[in-house]
C-alpha positions, 0 to 999 in steps of 0.5 A: 347370146350376143348383146346389142350395143351402140355408141350414141353421142359419145356414150356407149349403150348396151342392151341388158335384157333379162329372161323370164322363162315360162312367161308369154312375154319373157324378155324384160328390156333394160340398158346400161349406159357408159359415159365418155369418162368410163362411168357406167350406170346401173341397169336402167329398165324400160318403163313397166308398161313397155318392159316385157316383150315376146321377142329377144331382138325386139327387147334389145332394140327397144332397150337401145332406143330407150338408152338413146332417149336417156342420153338425149334427156341427160345432154339436152335436158340436164337429167342425171344418168347416174345416182349421186352418192351421199356422204353419211 
């Protein structure tokens, strides 16, 4: 299976869709985002109300759109993309 990805505002967004066989809506959307410094997020799932889709292509495209929205939120609103690690 090919993985859909794009570059948006100097960030690489990769669709990371998970399959749940046997379900009427077997594709769970999500993405990973790599910033210009090479740091990559964990898998960022779509909100639960929009996470599952019937078609792989639809799930990949929604995942990319969600990634673009998250990059916009980071750059324009200051929302963190990466979890901060805390020293113990």
